[in-house]
N, C-alpha and C positions, 0 to 999 in steps of 0.2 A: 575543561570544557564539557558541557553537557552533551551526551550522545544524541544522535538524531532520533527523532520519534515522529510517528504519524499514526494516529489512533483511528481505528475502524470498529464496527460492531460485528461480533461473531456469536454463534450459538455454541456455548460451551457444553458439550455432551456430558462431561463429568459432573458439573454442578446443576445441569438442566436449567441454565439461565442465559439470557442475552447479556454479554459482557463486552467490554472494550478490549482491544488487542492492538499492540504497537507492531506495525508491519516490520520494523527494523529489528525486532526481537526474533524474527525468523532468520536463523543463522545463514541459510543458503541465500536468501534474498539480500541480506545485508552484505554478505561477501561479494555477491554479483555486482552490487552498487559500487563497492570499493574497486573491484576489478575494472568495471566500466569506466570509472574515473581515471584509473591509471592508464588505460588504453587510449582514452579520448580527452586528455587534459585541456586541449585547445579546441575541441570541436563539440560544442553544446548539442547540436542536432544528433550526432552519432551517439553521444552519451545518453541522450533522451531515448533514442530508439533501443539501445541495449537495455536500459532500465525497463522500458515498456515490455520488451520481450521476456525479461526475467519475471516481471510482475505477472504477466500472463501465464508463464510456465508454472509458477508456484500457487497462484491464487484464482485462476480463471476457471469457472464451471466445475468446481470440486465441492461436493456436498459438505465437507467439513468446514468450508469457508463461506457458506451461504446462510442467509437469514431470510425470513419472510416478513415483508412489511405489510401492514394492514391498516385500514382506516379506523379511527376511533372517534366516536362510537361506531360500532358495526352498522352497516346499512343493508338493505335488501339486495343490493347489487353486489356482485363479487368484486371486491376491491383489495385483492392481495397481489403482491408482486415479490418474486424471489430475486434477491440481489446477492452478489458475491463480493469479496474483498476487492477484486480487480475493478469492478464497476464503481465501488465506493471511492477508490483512489482516482480512477479515470474521470469522475465527476469534477474533480478539482485538479486536473492534471497540470495545468500551467503553474499553479501555485506549488504543487508537490514537487515537480521537477526542478523548478527554480530554487526551492528550499534545499533539495538534495545537492544540487550543483554548488550553491553558495556554501553549504556546510562542508562539502568536500574541499572547496577552495580555502576555507578558514583552517581546516585541519592541516592542509599542505603548508600554509603560512606558519603555523605553529610547530610544524615538524612532527606531527602525530602520525 
């Protein structure tokens, strides 16, 4: 079974480029999702809240996880906005949390 993945944009300071990053490759966050599922196998809302807290802990308002969005082509008005990984995931929260929940259920059924 293919592992979970959810891609967001980050600014890679090593390559000096905007790149994609899979939030489930962050070991601490991925482990927290697994633990949240073990604690709340039968309670979707509690699972959702635990995952949201972990997402905020690892990715909210930290400069290494922020990118600046800007309009193209540039205009005279200031049209830039800083967003972090937390905000990118929260924009599709319903889809993200349902995906994580369902993938955890699939893994449980397969005995992984």
